[in-house]
C-alpha positions as a Markdown table, in Angstrom:
| # | Residue | x | y | z |
|---|---|---|---|---|
| 1 | Unk | 81.5 | 95.2 | 75.2 |
| 2 | Unk | 83.8 | 93.9 | 77.9 |
| 3 | Unk | 87.6 | 93.9 | 77.8 |
| 4 | Unk | 89.3 | 90.5 | 77.5 |
| 5 | Unk | 90.5 | 88.9 | 80.7 |
| 6 | Unk | 94.2 | 89.4 | 81.4 |
| 7 | Unk | 96.5 | 86.5 | 80.8 |
| 8 | Unk | 97.8 | 84.7 | 83.9 |
| 9 | Unk | 101.3 | 85.8 | 82.9 |
| 10 | Unk | 100.1 | 89.4 | 83.3 |
| 11 | Unk | 99.0 | 89.0 | 86.9 |
| 12 | Unk | 101.0 | 91.0 | 89.4 |
| 13 | Unk | 102.2 | 89.6 | 92.7 |
| 14 | Unk | 103.5 | 91.6 | 95.6 |
| 15 | Unk | 106.9 | 90.3 | 96.7 |
| 16 | Unk | 108.0 | 92.9 | 99.2 |
| 17 | Unk | 106.6 | 95.8 | 101.3 |
| 18 | Unk | 109.1 | 98.7 | 101.3 |
| 19 | Unk | 109.0 | 100.9 | 104.4 |
| 20 | Unk | 110.4 | 103.9 | 102.6 |
| 21 | Unk | 110.2 | 105.0 | 98.9 |
| 22 | Unk | 114.0 | 104.9 | 98.5 |
| 23 | Unk | 114.1 | 101.3 | 99.6 |
| 24 | Unk | 111.5 | 100.3 | 97.1 |
| 25 | Unk | 113.3 | 102.2 | 94.3 |
| 26 | Unk | 116.6 | 100.5 | 95.1 |
| 27 | Unk | 115.0 | 97.1 | 95.2 |
| 28 | Unk | 113.2 | 97.7 | 91.9 |
| 29 | Unk | 116.5 | 98.7 | 90.3 |
| 30 | Unk | 118.1 | 95.5 | 91.7 |
| 31 | Unk | 115.3 | 93.3 | 90.4 |
| 32 | Unk | 115.4 | 94.9 | 86.9 |
| 33 | Unk | 119.2 | 94.5 | 86.7 |
| 34 | Unk | 118.7 | 90.8 | 87.4 |
| 35 | Unk | 116.2 | 90.3 | 84.7 |
| 36 | Unk | 112.9 | 90.7 | 86.6 |
| 37 | Unk | 110.4 | 93.3 | 85.4 |
| 38 | Unk | 109.1 | 95.0 | 88.5 |
| 39 | Unk | 106.8 | 97.9 | 89.5 |
| 40 | Unk | 106.7 | 100.0 | 92.7 |
| 41 | Unk | 103.5 | 101.4 | 94.2 |
| 42 | Unk | 105.1 | 104.3 | 95.9 |
| 43 | Unk | 104.2 | 107.7 | 97.2 |
| 44 | Unk | 104.9 | 109.5 | 93.9 |
| 45 | Unk | 101.5 | 108.3 | 92.8 |
| 46 | Unk | 99.6 | 110.2 | 95.6 |
| 47 | Unk | 99.4 | 113.8 | 96.6 |
| 48 | Unk | 101.7 | 115.4 | 99.2 |
| 49 | Unk | 99.2 | 115.6 | 102.0 |
| 50 | Unk | 98.4 | 112.0 | 101.8 |
| 51 | Unk | 102.1 | 111.1 | 101.4 |
| 52 | Unk | 102.9 | 112.9 | 104.7 |
| 53 | Unk | 100.0 | 111.1 | 106.4 |
| 54 | Unk | 101.3 | 107.7 | 105.2 |
| 55 | Unk | 104.8 | 108.4 | 106.3 |
| 56 | Unk | 103.5 | 108.8 | 109.8 |
| 57 | Unk | 101.6 | 105.5 | 109.8 |
| 58 | Unk | 102.6 | 101.9 | 109.4 |
| 59 | Unk | 101.8 | 102.0 | 105.7 |
| 60 | Unk | 104.2 | 100.3 | 103.4 |
| 61 | Unk | 104.7 | 100.5 | 99.6 |
| 62 | Unk | 104.4 | 97.3 | 97.5 |
| 63 | Unk | 107.0 | 95.9 | 95.1 |
| 64 | Unk | 105.2 | 93.9 | 92.4 |
| 65 | Unk | 106.4 | 91.5 | 89.7 |
| 66 | Unk | 104.7 | 89.3 | 87.2 |
| 67 | Unk | 103.4 | 86.1 | 88.7 |
| 68 | Unk | 105.6 | 84.0 | 86.6 |
| 69 | Unk | 108.7 | 85.8 | 88.0 |
| 70 | Unk | 107.6 | 85.8 | 91.6 |
| 71 | Unk | 109.8 | 82.9 | 92.8 |
| 72 | Unk | 112.9 | 84.4 | 91.2 |
| 73 | Unk | 112.0 | 87.8 | 92.6 |
| 74 | Unk | 111.6 | 86.5 | 96.1 |
| 75 | Unk | 115.1 | 84.9 | 96.0 |
| 76 | Unk | 116.5 | 88.2 | 94.7 |
| 77 | Unk | 114.8 | 90.1 | 97.5 |
| 78 | Unk | 116.5 | 87.8 | 100.0 |
| 79 | Unk | 119.8 | 88.4 | 98.3 |
| 80 | Unk | 119.3 | 92.1 | 98.3 |
| 81 | Unk | 118.7 | 92.3 | 102.0 |
| 82 | Unk | 121.3 | 89.8 | 102.9 |
| 83 | Unk | 124.1 | 91.6 | 101.0 |
| 84 | Unk | 126.7 | 93.4 | 103.1 |
| 85 | Unk | 127.6 | 96.9 | 102.2 |
| 86 | Unk | 131.2 | 95.9 | 101.4 |
| 87 | Unk | 129.9 | 93.4 | 98.8 |
| 88 | Unk | 128.6 | 96.2 | 96.6 |
| 89 | Unk | 132.1 | 97.8 | 96.3 |
């Protein structure tokens, strides 16, 4: 018996590639605080040897949102990276 196909609203879309795990975690927190459910495919899901290898390559970690939230998430990503440090105070 096969599993039912996922609904389109359950489809994940990558909206950003974080260069470092901390960047991805900060962005996920920002998206969530602004009403967008998000997930981060980061190095905590892989073993330490592979994590060390990836840090020394051009590998990036994906930030994913539901397809229906992708437009809003992309705008929030732009805001996140355009914000000046003094804006956060």
